[in-house]
C-alpha positions as CSV (number, residue, x, y, z in Angstrom):
1,X,-97.0,-50.4,-11.1
2,X,-99.0,-54.0,-12.0
3,X,-97.7,-57.0,-11.7
4,X,-98.5,-59.5,-14.7
5,X,-99.2,-62.8,-13.5
6,X,-99.0,-65.4,-16.4
7,X,-101.0,-68.4,-16.0
8,X,-100.2,-71.5,-18.0
9,X,-103.4,-74.4,-18.5
10,X,-103.1,-77.4,-20.6
11,X,-105.9,-79.6,-19.0
12,X,-109.4,-79.2,-18.3
13,X,-108.7,-80.6,-14.9
14,X,-105.6,-78.3,-14.0
15,X,-107.9,-75.3,-15.3
16,X,-110.8,-76.4,-12.8
17,X,-108.2,-76.2,-9.7
18,X,-106.9,-73.2,-11.0
19,X,-109.9,-71.0,-12.0
20,X,-110.6,-69.4,-8.7
21,X,-107.0,-68.3,-8.5
22,X,-107.3,-67.1,-12.1
23,X,-110.3,-65.2,-10.9
24,X,-108.3,-63.8,-7.7
25,X,-105.7,-62.6,-9.5
26,X,-108.0,-60.6,-12.1
27,X,-109.8,-59.3,-9.3
28,X,-106.9,-58.1,-7.4
29,X,-105.7,-54.4,-7.6
30,X,-102.3,-54.3,-8.8
31,X,-101.8,-57.6,-10.7
32,X,-102.6,-58.3,-14.2
33,X,-103.6,-61.6,-15.5
34,X,-102.4,-63.4,-18.6
35,X,-103.5,-66.4,-19.9
36,X,-101.7,-69.2,-22.1
37,X,-103.5,-72.1,-23.0
38,X,-102.1,-75.5,-24.4
39,X,-102.1,-79.0,-24.8
40,X,-105.4,-81.1,-24.5
41,X,-107.3,-77.2,-24.3
42,X,-106.5,-76.9,-28.2
43,X,-107.6,-80.4,-29.4
44,X,-110.9,-81.2,-30.8
45,X,-110.3,-84.7,-29.6
46,X,-110.2,-83.5,-26.0
47,X,-113.1,-81.1,-27.0
48,X,-111.5,-77.7,-27.3
49,X,-111.8,-76.7,-23.8
50,X,-110.1,-73.6,-23.9
51,X,-114.2,-72.4,-24.7
52,X,-114.5,-73.3,-21.4
53,X,-111.7,-70.8,-20.0
54,X,-113.6,-68.1,-22.4
55,X,-116.9,-69.3,-20.9
56,X,-116.0,-68.4,-17.5
57,X,-115.3,-64.8,-18.6
58,X,-111.4,-65.1,-19.0
59,X,-109.5,-63.7,-22.0
60,X,-107.1,-66.5,-24.0
61,X,-104.1,-63.9,-24.5
62,X,-102.4,-67.1,-26.3
63,X,-102.7,-70.1,-27.7
64,X,-99.8,-72.4,-27.8
65,X,-100.4,-75.5,-30.2
66,X,-98.1,-78.8,-29.2
67,X,-100.1,-81.7,-29.2
68,X,-99.5,-84.1,-32.0
69,X,-101.6,-86.9,-33.0
70,X,-99.1,-89.6,-32.0
71,X,-99.4,-90.7,-28.3
72,X,-95.8,-92.8,-28.7
73,X,-92.8,-92.0,-26.5
74,X,-91.7,-90.1,-29.7
75,X,-94.5,-88.4,-30.3
76,X,-94.9,-86.8,-26.8
77,X,-91.5,-86.0,-26.7
78,X,-91.9,-83.9,-30.1
79,X,-95.0,-82.3,-28.8
80,X,-92.8,-81.2,-25.5
81,X,-90.4,-79.4,-28.2
82,X,-93.1,-77.7,-29.9
83,X,-94.3,-76.5,-26.2
84,X,-91.1,-75.4,-25.4
85,X,-90.6,-73.4,-28.7
86,X,-94.3,-71.7,-28.7
87,X,-93.9,-70.9,-25.0
88,X,-90.3,-69.0,-25.9
89,X,-91.8,-67.3,-28.4
90,X,-94.8,-66.1,-26.7
91,X,-93.5,-65.4,-23.6
92,X,-91.0,-63.1,-25.3
93,X,-94.5,-60.9,-26.3
94,X,-96.2,-60.9,-23.2
95,X,-93.0,-60.4,-21.0
96,X,-95.2,-61.5,-17.6
97,X,-93.5,-60.7,-14.4
98,X,-94.4,-64.3,-13.0
99,X,-95.5,-67.9,-14.4
100,X,-97.9,-69.4,-12.6
101,X,-98.1,-73.5,-13.6
102,X,-100.1,-76.3,-11.6
103,X,-98.6,-79.8,-11.3
104,X,-97.0,-82.3,-13.5
105,X,-97.6,-82.9,-16.8
106,X,-95.2,-82.8,-19.6
107,X,-97.2,-79.3,-21.0
108,X,-95.8,-77.7,-17.9
109,X,-92.5,-78.8,-18.2
110,X,-92.1,-77.2,-21.6
111,X,-93.5,-74.0,-20.3
112,X,-91.2,-73.9,-17.1
113,X,-88.1,-74.6,-19.4
114,X,-89.1,-71.5,-21.6
115,X,-89.3,-69.6,-18.7
116,X,-86.3,-70.9,-16.8
117,X,-84.2,-69.1,-19.7
118,X,-86.0,-66.5,-20.2
119,X,-85.4,-65.1,-16.9
120,X,-89.1,-65.1,-15.5
121,X,-89.9,-66.2,-12.0
122,X,-92.0,-69.2,-11.8
123,X,-94.8,-69.8,-9.2
124,X,-95.6,-73.7,-8.6
125,X,-98.8,-75.0,-7.5
126,X,-99.0,-78.6,-5.7
127,X,-95.7,-79.7,-5.4
128,X,-93.8,-82.2,-3.4
129,X,-96.5,-84.7,-4.0
130,X,-95.7,-88.4,-5.4
131,X,-97.2,-90.4,-8.0
132,X,-94.9,-93.4,-8.2
133,X,-96.6,-95.0,-11.3
134,X,-96.4,-92.4,-14.1
135,X,-93.3,-90.0,-14.9
136,X,-95.1,-86.7,-13.7
137,X,-93.3,-88.1,-10.4
138,X,-89.9,-86.9,-12.4
139,X,-91.7,-84.0,-14.0
140,X,-93.0,-82.6,-10.7
141,X,-89.9,-82.6,-9.4
142,X,-87.9,-81.2,-12.4
143,X,-90.7,-78.1,-12.0
144,X,-89.9,-77.9,-8.4
145,X,-86.2,-76.9,-8.9
146,X,-86.9,-74.5,-11.9
147,X,-89.3,-72.5,-9.8
148,X,-89.0,-70.2,-7.4
149,X,-92.5,-69.3,-4.9
150,X,-94.0,-72.8,-4.3
151,X,-97.6,-73.6,-3.1
152,X,-98.2,-77.2,-1.3
153,X,-101.2,-78.8,-0.3
154,X,-100.1,-80.5,2.7
155,X,-97.4,-80.3,5.5
156,X,-95.7,-83.9,4.3
157,X,-95.6,-81.9,0.9
158,X,-94.1,-79.1,2.1
159,X,-91.3,-80.6,4.1
160,X,-90.3,-82.5,0.6
161,X,-90.2,-79.2,-1.6
162,X,-87.9,-78.2,1.0
163,X,-85.9,-81.8,0.8
164,X,-85.1,-80.9,-2.9
165,X,-83.2,-77.7,-1.5
166,X,-85.5,-74.6,-1.9
167,X,-85.7,-72.3,0.7
168,X,-88.7,-72.4,3.5
169,X,-89.5,-69.3,3.5
170,X,-90.5,-69.7,-0.4
171,X,-92.8,-72.7,0.6
172,X,-96.1,-71.7,1.2
173,X,-98.7,-74.2,2.9
174,X,-102.2,-73.7,1.3
175,X,-104.3,-76.8,1.4
176,X,-105.5,-78.4,-2.0
177,X,-106.8,-76.0,-4.6
178,X,-109.5,-78.6,-5.7
179,X,-111.9,-77.8,-2.5
180,X,-112.3,-74.4,-3.2
181,X,-114.5,-75.1,-6.1
182,X,-116.6,-77.5,-3.5
183,X,-117.2,-74.8,-1.7
184,X,-117.4,-72.0,-4.5
185,X,-119.7,-73.6,-6.6
186,X,-123.3,-73.9,-6.6
187,X,-123.7,-77.8,-7.3
188,X,-126.5,-79.2,-9.7
189,X,-129.3,-81.0,-8.2
190,X,-129.8,-84.7,-9.3
191,X,-132.6,-83.5,-12.3
192,X,-130.4,-81.0,-13.0
193,X,-127.4,-83.2,-13.7
194,X,-129.2,-85.7,-15.6
195,X,-130.5,-82.9,-18.1
196,X,-127.0,-81.5,-18.2
197,X,-125.8,-85.0,-18.7
198,X,-128.7,-86.1,-21.1
199,X,-128.4,-89.4,-19.2
200,X,-130.6,-90.9,-16.2
201,X,-128.8,-91.9,-13.0
202,X,-129.8,-95.6,-11.8
203,X,-130.5,-96.8,-8.3
204,X,-126.5,-97.1,-8.2
205,X,-124.1,-95.0,-10.0
206,X,-120.2,-94.7,-10.6
207,X,-118.1,-92.1,-11.7
208,X,-114.7,-93.6,-13.8
209,X,-111.7,-92.0,-14.6
210,X,-109.0,-94.1,-16.2
211,X,-105.6,-92.8,-17.0
212,X,-102.3,-94.7,-18.6
213,X,-99.8,-95.7,-16.2
214,X,-97.1,-94.4,-18.1
215,X,-94.1,-96.4,-16.4
216,X,-95.6,-99.9,-16.6
217,X,-94.2,-102.1,-19.1
218,X,-97.6,-103.8,-20.2
219,X,-99.9,-101.4,-22.4
220,X,-102.6,-99.6,-20.0
221,X,-105.1,-101.4,-22.1
222,X,-104.7,-104.1,-20.5
223,X,-105.2,-102.9,-17.5
224,X,-108.4,-101.1,-18.6
225,X,-109.3,-104.5,-20.1
226,X,-109.5,-105.9,-16.3
227,X,-111.4,-102.6,-15.2
228,X,-114.1,-103.6,-17.7
229,X,-114.4,-106.9,-16.9
230,X,-114.8,-106.0,-13.2
231,X,-117.6,-103.8,-14.0
232,X,-119.5,-106.4,-15.4
233,X,-120.4,-108.2,-12.2
234,X,-122.2,-105.1,-11.0
235,X,-125.9,-105.0,-11.4
236,X,-128.6,-102.4,-11.8
237,X,-125.4,-99.5,-12.1
238,X,-125.3,-96.7,-14.1
239,X,-121.3,-95.9,-15.4
240,X,-120.2,-92.2,-16.5
241,X,-116.8,-92.6,-17.6
242,X,-114.7,-89.2,-18.4
243,X,-111.6,-89.8,-20.9
244,X,-108.0,-90.1,-19.9
245,X,-105.4,-87.6,-20.7
246,X,-103.1,-87.0,-23.5
247,X,-100.5,-89.4,-21.9
248,X,-98.4,-92.6,-23.9
249,X,-100.9,-94.9,-24.6
250,X,-103.6,-92.6,-23.8
251,X,-105.6,-93.1,-27.9
252,X,-106.3,-96.4,-27.1
253,X,-108.1,-96.2,-23.6
254,X,-110.1,-93.8,-25.6
255,X,-111.2,-96.1,-28.1
256,X,-112.2,-98.9,-25.7
257,X,-114.4,-96.7,-23.9
258,X,-115.9,-95.8,-26.9
259,X,-116.7,-99.5,-27.7
260,X,-117.9,-100.5,-24.4
261,X,-120.3,-97.4,-23.9
262,X,-121.4,-98.2,-27.6
263,X,-122.6,-101.9,-26.5
264,X,-123.9,-100.6,-22.7
265,X,-126.9,-98.9,-22.3
266,X,-126.3,-98.0,-18.8
267,X,-123.4,-96.4,-19.5
268,X,-121.8,-92.8,-21.0
269,X,-118.7,-91.4,-21.6
270,X,-117.6,-87.7,-21.7
271,X,-114.8,-85.9,-23.3
272,X,-115.0,-83.0,-20.7
273,X,-117.8,-82.5,-18.0
274,X,-116.4,-79.5,-16.5
275,X,-115.9,-78.6,-13.2
276,X,-119.2,-77.9,-12.4
277,X,-121.0,-81.4,-13.9
278,X,-117.8,-83.3,-12.5
279,X,-118.3,-82.2,-9.3
280,X,-121.8,-82.7,-9.5
281,X,-121.2,-86.2,-10.7
282,X,-119.2,-86.8,-7.3
283,X,-122.3,-85.3,-5.4
284,X,-124.6,-87.7,-6.6
285,X,-123.0,-91.2,-7.5
286,X,-122.0,-93.7,-4.6
287,X,-118.4,-93.7,-5.6
288,X,-115.4,-92.8,-7.9
289,X,-113.7,-95.6,-10.1
290,X,-110.1,-95.4,-11.6
291,X,-106.8,-93.5,-11.1
292,X,-107.2,-90.1,-10.9
293,X,-105.8,-87.9,-8.3
294,X,-108.8,-86.3,-7.8
295,X,-110.5,-89.6,-5.9
296,X,-107.7,-88.6,-3.2
297,X,-107.6,-84.9,-3.5
298,X,-111.3,-83.8,-3.7
299,X,-113.5,-86.9,-3.4
300,X,-113.2,-87.3,0.3
301,X,-115.1,-83.6,1.0
302,X,-118.0,-85.3,-0.1
303,X,-117.7,-88.2,2.2
304,X,-117.6,-90.6,-0.9
305,X,-115.8,-93.6,-1.6
306,X,-112.8,-94.0,-4.1
307,X,-111.6,-97.5,-5.4
308,X,-108.3,-96.4,-6.3
309,X,-106.8,-98.8,-9.0
310,X,-103.1,-99.7,-9.5
311,X,-100.1,-97.7,-8.8
312,X,-100.7,-94.4,-10.7
313,X,-101.2,-92.3,-7.4
314,X,-98.6,-94.8,-5.5
315,X,-96.9,-92.4,-2.8
316,X,-99.9,-89.5,-2.2
317,X,-101.2,-88.7,0.8
318,X,-105.2,-90.8,1.2
319,X,-108.1,-90.5,3.6
320,X,-109.8,-93.8,5.0
321,X,-112.2,-92.9,2.2
322,X,-109.6,-94.6,-0.2
323,X,-109.6,-98.1,-1.3
324,X,-106.5,-99.1,-2.9
325,X,-106.1,-102.2,-5.3
326,X,-104.5,-103.9,-7.5
327,X,-105.2,-103.6,-11.8
328,X,-106.7,-107.1,-11.9
329,X,-110.5,-108.1,-12.5
330,X,-111.0,-109.8,-9.0
331,X,-109.4,-107.3,-7.0
332,X,-111.2,-104.6,-8.5
333,X,-114.3,-106.7,-8.3
334,X,-113.9,-107.0,-4.7
335,X,-112.8,-103.4,-3.7
336,X,-116.2,-102.6,-5.8
337,X,-117.9,-104.8,-3.0
338,X,-116.1,-103.0,-0.4
339,X,-117.3,-99.9,-1.6
340,X,-121.0,-100.8,-1.2
341,X,-120.5,-102.5,2.2
342,X,-122.4,-101.0,4.7
343,X,-119.2,-100.9,7.1
344,X,-117.5,-99.0,4.9
345,X,-120.0,-96.9,4.4
346,X,-120.5,-96.3,7.7
347,X,-117.3,-94.9,7.9
348,X,-117.3,-92.3,5.7
349,X,-119.7,-89.7,7.8
350,X,-116.2,-89.4,9.7
351,X,-113.6,-88.9,6.5
352,X,-111.4,-86.3,7.0
353,X,-109.7,-84.9,3.5
354,X,-106.1,-84.7,4.0
355,X,-106.0,-82.1,1.5
356,X,-107.4,-79.1,3.7
357,X,-111.0,-77.4,3.9
358,X,-110.3,-74.6,1.2
359,X,-109.0,-71.3,1.3
360,X,-106.1,-71.9,-0.9
361,X,-107.1,-69.9,-3.6
362,X,-106.9,-66.7,-1.6
363,X,-103.7,-67.5,0.4
364,X,-102.2,-67.9,-3.4
365,X,-103.0,-64.7,-4.4
366,X,-102.2,-62.9,-1.5
367,X,-98.4,-64.1,-2.0
368,X,-98.0,-63.5,-5.6
369,X,-99.4,-59.8,-4.6
370,X,-97.1,-59.1,-1.8
371,X,-93.9,-61.1,-2.5
372,X,-91.0,-59.4,-3.0
373,X,-89.6,-60.2,-7.1
374,X,-86.1,-58.4,-6.7
375,X,-83.4,-61.1,-6.6
376,X,-85.8,-63.8,-6.7
377,X,-84.1,-65.5,-9.8
378,X,-81.1,-66.4,-7.8
379,X,-81.6,-69.3,-5.8
380,X,-79.6,-70.6,-3.0
381,X,-79.7,-74.7,-2.0
382,X,-81.0,-75.3,0.9
383,X,-79.3,-78.0,2.9
384,X,-81.7,-79.7,5.4
385,X,-80.0,-81.0,8.6
386,X,-80.8,-84.6,9.4
């Protein structure tokens, strides 16, 4: 009898991390893959990226519409409610044996809450991490408490999941999933990347991803304006922007980036690069700028520097290739200067990525295939001894 594994995905970046786990599930005898696409995947504003899932050969079994046009707190709360209603309905139809989710976004909270009341075991990827500048921090730990199997990227994160009361024998250290894509994909060379982007790279090049910091009292547009001011200090540098997520305040950042690109011939913006173009960009640019988790979890494996702006990623483990700075123009400009300095560049050859060297996807699939599910729903709180 096959074991049905339902993967829920809501964003382009999260799917890029999940892809090889999905591939493994699909190719493993005794496992049946189900896919639910929701959130940004179904939004024209964010590129209808569910099509990328289908282009990779997967069947999207169900689509759950949840994103409203409003990115206010009230609009986001309504989206979460719609997501819970939609996921509850499709889970009743699909009846999976396990739901598999990644990370910390509100779309996943809705899906996991629906699975909990439907008595469907949840396997959670990338738990135990910390992002103190956004409410994703609380969502991630909430998902941990509603989950039954845990796959973590580092030993520190394994300890944190156990500290939250999860049984140690259900917490598996597998490493970061993003590294697998780097190893499994044949990345584009410079000319092919330029053709794919329809944008010629320059003498210097930077990849920029800046998301709203949802726990800040000031609007995210103020931080974006400071970033733009710092970018104006650069000379002969081409800029590749990826658009922000559907977080509170994200619409304003969208508009600001579009306006900046319209007035700067050295800049281009992309709603969704897809995993191949995104990783190929990292390969060919000089560094990554912004506040995306990718700058900490994947970029170090390319031996490239990351300028990490503000508090969004505060609390995550970081390699020495990450340059932290506050979200003001002078600090960002100094960090960019440091990024290009010969002293910093000379340190990159010996960078070690704290998120491992790959192989996480295979480890996840093996556990999902073999772990006994009888009685898994009734959890016992594990009290740590300090």
